[in-house]
N, C-alpha and C positions, 0 to 999 in steps of 0.2 A: 376481734380480729387477731388471729394468731400469726399473721404473715411476718410480723416484726419481732417475734420471740427469738431470743438468742442465748447462747451459752458464752460465758466469759471465764478465762483463766486469770485469776487474780492472786497476787502475792503481796500481802500488806496492802498498800494503797495503790499499787500499780497494776494495770490491766496488761496482761501479756498476750492477749489474743481474744478475738470475738468470732463466733460463727453463728449465722442465722439458722433457725430450725427449718424454715421453709426450704424445700429441696432446690428450688430455683435460685434463691438468694444464697444458699449454703456454699455455692461454688465461687462466690465473689470474694475478692480480697477486701478486707474491712479495716477499720481503724487506721493505723499508720500505713497500711498497705493497700488502700483504695486505688482505683485506676488513675486518679489525678495526684497521688502522692509522689514523692521523689522516687520511691522504689518502683511504683507502677510506671512512671515515665521513663526511668532508666531501663527497665526490662523491655518496654515497648520500643524504645529507641534502638536498643541492641537487636531486637527481633526484626527490624526493618531490613537487615541484611538477607533475610530469608533462610538463614541457616539455623540449625538446632543450637540451643544455648547450653552453655556450661555455667551453672550458677552455684556459688558457695554462699552459705548463710551461717554466720556465727551467732548462735542463739536460736533455738528452735521455737520456743513458745508453743502455740497451737499448730504451727506449720503453715500459717497463712500464706507465706510467700509461694508455697507450692500451688496456690490457686492460678498462678501464671504459667505453670509448666504445661508444655504441649508434647505430643507424640515425638519421641526421639530426643527430647531434652534430658540433660543430666543435672540433677540438683543434689548437692551434698550439704547436709546440715551438720553443724558441730554443736554439741551441747555437753556441759559438764555434769548435768543432773540426770541420772537414769529415770527418776520419777517423772520428769518433764517429757522424756521420750515416751514413757508408758502412757501418759495422759494424752499426748498428741496422737499416738497410734490408736488408742482405744476409745477416747472420748470425743475426738474431733475427726472429721473425714477429709481434711485437706490432703494429707499424704496418700491416703487410700484412693481418693478420687484422681489424683495426679497419676498414680500407678495405673489405674484403669484407663486413663487416656493414653498410656504408652510411654510415660516419662520414667526415667530411671531415678528413683528416690532412695537416698541412703542417709542414715543418721549415724555419725561417729560420736561415741562418748569420750569425753576428756576435754582438757583445756585446749581450745582451738589454736592458740598461739604455739603452744608446745607441740601439738600434733602437726601443724603446718611446717614447723621448723624441721621436722624429720621427714616429711613427705617430698616426693619428687614434684616438680612444677605441674600444676593442674590446668593452667591456661583458662582460667575463669573469664567469661565475658562480663559477668557482674559478680562482685563480692559484697554481700550485705553484712555489715557489722551491727548487730543488735543484741549483744549479750549483756545488756545493762539492766541490773535489777534494782528495784526501788529507785532511789534518786542518786545512786552511786554509779559513776562511770568508771569501770576498772581501768586504772591508769596503765597497767601493763599491756592492755590491748591497743593503746593509742600512742605508744612511744615511737620515736624515730626508728628504733630497731624493729618494732612490731610492723610498722609500715613497710620496711624493707622486706620483711618476710612475706607480707601480703603481695607486694609488688612482684616478687619472684613467681607468684602463682597466677599472675594476670596475663591474659591475652594482650597483645601489643596495643590494642585499642580498648582494653577493658576499663570498667568503671568500678571504683570502690565507693560504696554508698554507706555512710555512717549515720546511724540514728542516734542523736545526742539529746533529744528532748528530755527534760526532767523538771522537777518543781522549783529548781533554783535558777 
């Protein structure tokens, strides 16, 4: 049975994304981004307003969060590693599939905190912080000053979702 075959993006001991090979399952959010995960619930909660969503994602991985993007949504991914962007665009279909559904998907290369410091407010409905590699949570992304920068980019009822799981 090949229904549950998948591809994984792994760096060291950490999985940065999974996508099933089966075309039906390939459209689903997986691992930390399943429909019952914190991210899945936050995106569904914000979608209840019926309006298009503006979503920021710090840390691209395989682009799994784009599985939630609908026609008219705007998703902006930040990643510091150009190779991660290449892998997400060429080896996984989350970004491509979201664009086919009519979502605006962009990937900005560079340090997210520094980029956001320079940008005009984006009014994100949801901002996902998941730029954590291996078991290290980059402290500069979670300081009081960083949270002030993120808050400036949020819609008045926006949600900042921080993925902090690690082996410690």
